[in-house]
C-alpha positions as CSV (number, residue, x, y, z in Angstrom):
1,X,-200.9,-163.0,84.2
2,X,-203.4,-163.7,87.0
3,X,-206.3,-163.3,84.6
4,X,-204.9,-165.9,82.1
5,X,-205.9,-169.5,81.9
6,X,-202.4,-170.7,81.2
7,X,-199.1,-169.2,82.5
8,X,-195.7,-169.9,81.1
9,X,-192.6,-168.3,82.6
10,X,-189.0,-167.9,81.6
11,X,-186.4,-168.9,84.2
12,X,-185.6,-165.3,84.9
13,X,-189.3,-164.2,85.4
14,X,-190.3,-162.6,88.7
15,X,-193.8,-162.5,90.2
16,X,-195.4,-160.4,92.9
17,X,-197.3,-157.2,93.6
18,X,-194.8,-154.4,93.2
19,X,-197.4,-151.8,93.8
20,X,-197.2,-152.6,97.5
21,X,-193.7,-151.1,97.6
22,X,-195.1,-147.9,96.1
23,X,-197.8,-147.6,98.7
24,X,-200.7,-148.2,96.3
25,X,-203.3,-151.0,96.1
26,X,-202.7,-153.7,93.4
27,X,-204.9,-153.2,90.4
28,X,-207.0,-155.4,88.1
29,X,-208.3,-157.5,91.0
30,X,-204.9,-158.5,92.3
31,X,-206.1,-158.7,95.9
32,X,-209.0,-160.9,94.9
33,X,-207.4,-163.2,92.3
34,X,-204.1,-163.9,94.1
35,X,-205.6,-165.8,97.1
36,X,-207.7,-167.9,94.7
37,X,-204.6,-168.9,92.8
38,X,-202.0,-169.5,95.5
39,X,-204.0,-169.8,98.7
40,X,-204.7,-167.1,101.4
41,X,-201.5,-167.7,103.4
42,X,-199.1,-167.3,100.4
43,X,-201.2,-164.4,99.0
44,X,-201.1,-162.5,102.3
45,X,-197.3,-162.9,102.5
46,X,-196.9,-161.4,99.0
47,X,-199.5,-158.7,99.5
48,X,-198.2,-157.6,102.8
49,X,-194.4,-157.8,102.1
50,X,-194.2,-156.7,98.5
51,X,-191.7,-159.6,98.0
52,X,-191.1,-160.7,94.4
53,X,-190.7,-164.5,93.8
54,X,-188.9,-166.3,91.0
55,X,-190.4,-168.6,88.4
56,X,-189.2,-171.7,90.3
57,X,-190.9,-170.8,93.5
58,X,-194.1,-169.6,91.6
């Protein structure tokens, strides 16, 4: 979804970088695109914690 120009999410959608919880680096430019989309502080939180956020928070 990060590479899309328009993002639409259902109420039950969840977003994050689940690869973090598996001990692998996010693919497809996730570590580069995420800070550009949501800011470095929010991106670092998601990238370091592996937390998933809901559609409302996203």
